[in-house]
C-alpha positions in Angstrom: 17.7 -4.8 -1.5 15.0 -7.2 -2.7 13.2 -9.9 -0.7 13.2 -13.3 -2.3 9.5 -14.7 -2.7 10.4 -18.1 -4.3 10.2 -21.4 -2.4 12.3 -23.5 -3.7 15.9 -23.2 -2.1 15.0 -25.5 0.3 15.6 -29.4 0.5 11.9 -31.2 1.5 12.9 -34.6 1.3 13.8 -36.8 4.2 17.2 -37.6 3.0 20.9 -35.6 3.7 21.0 -32.6 3.7 22.8 -31.3 0.2 22.9 -28.4 -1.6 19.7 -26.7 -3.3 19.2 -27.4 -6.9 17.9 -24.1 -8.2 19.3 -20.5 -7.9 17.5 -17.1 -7.3 15.5 -15.9 -9.9 14.7 -12.3 -10.7 11.1 -13.7 -11.7 10.9 -14.1 -7.8 12.0 -11.2 -6.7 9.8 -9.4 -4.2 10.0 -6.0 -2.4 9.2 -4.4 0.9 5.9 -2.8 1.3 5.5 0.8 0.8 4.5 2.3 4.3 2.0 5.3 3.0 2.0 8.3 5.8 0.2 11.3 5.9 2.5 14.0 4.7 2.8 18.1 3.4 2.6 17.0 -0.1 2.5 14.0 -2.3 5.8 11.7 -2.9 5.6 9.1 -5.4 8.0 6.5 -6.2 8.0 5.0 -10.0 9.4 1.1 -9.4 9.8 -0.7 -12.4 8.2 -4.2 -12.6 8.2 -7.3 -14.4 7.2 -7.2 -18.2 8.6 -3.7 -17.8 5.6 -1.9 -16.7 5.5 0.6 -13.7 3.9 1.1 -10.1 3.4 4.0 -8.7 4.1 4.0 -5.1 2.9 6.8 -2.7 5.4 7.6 -0.1 3.5 10.4 1.4 0.0 11.4 1.0 -1.0 15.2 1.8 -4.4 14.7 -0.4 -7.3 12.3 -1.0 -9.6 12.0 -4.3 -13.4 11.6 -1.6 -16.0 10.3 -3.2 -19.9 11.9 -1.5 -22.0 9.4 -2.2 -25.0 11.7 -1.4 -23.8 14.2 -3.6 -22.5 11.5 -6.6 -19.7 13.7 -6.8 -15.8 13.6 -6.4 -13.9 15.8 -4.4 -10.0 16.4 -3.8 -9.2 17.1 -0.3 -6.2 17.5 2.3 -5.8 14.3 4.3 -5.8 15.5 8.2 -4.7 12.5 10.1 -5.5 8.8 10.2 -8.3 7.5 12.6 -8.1 3.9 12.6 -6.6 0.9 10.2 -8.8 -2.2 10.6 -5.8 -4.2 8.8 -3.5 -4.0 11.8 -3.3 -2.5 15.2 0.2 -1.3 14.7 -0.7 0.5 11.5 -3.0 2.1 13.4 -0.8 3.4 16.0 1.8 4.3 13.1 -0.6 6.7 11.1 -0.3 4.1 7.8 -2.5 4.7 5.1 -3.4 1.3 3.6 -7.2 -0.3 1.8 -9.8 0.2 4.4 -8.2 2.5 6.5 -10.7 5.3 8.0 -8.7 8.9 7.6 -9.9 12.3 8.5 -10.2 14.7 5.4 -11.8 18.3 5.2 -14.9 17.0 4.5 -15.3 14.3 7.7 -14.1 10.9 7.7 -13.8 8.5 4.8 -12.6 5.1 4.0 -9.8 4.4 1.7 -10.6 2.2 -0.9 -7.6 2.1 -3.3 -4.0 0.7 -2.2 -1.9 3.9 -2.1 1.8 1.7 -1.7 0.5 -0.2 -4.9 -1.4 2.7 -7.0 0.2 6.0 -6.0 -3.3 7.6 -5.5 -5.4 7.5 -2.1 -9.3 7.4 -3.2 -11.8 7.2 -0.6 -15.5 7.1 0.1 -17.0 9.8 2.6 -18.8 8.2 5.7 -21.8 10.0 6.0 -23.8 9.2 9.4 
């Protein structure tokens, strides 16, 4: 089921309530957000988008590409759990991984820099104290 993102189905004049003029268009269709959760293995969903392109949506995330600033290298490590999510208190409680979320990995705490529901991968930067 799609989500309509158009704003053209309401009559905005002060006149009598009549039938709206426009019809829904495929170009104005949206979708519900993909809430990425930690899991046993990575589960990616392929979605066709406008223009014929493809978007990768990460449903479950088991691993993250973590950048270590002190060594200037990337490592693929396991995600243990979600510690905090500043974008939403509810997401933090439910363990949803979004951009800016703090995750616990095998290397330590890391901040997510990618958008897993849009990019299909979890990239993060290690928080070094």
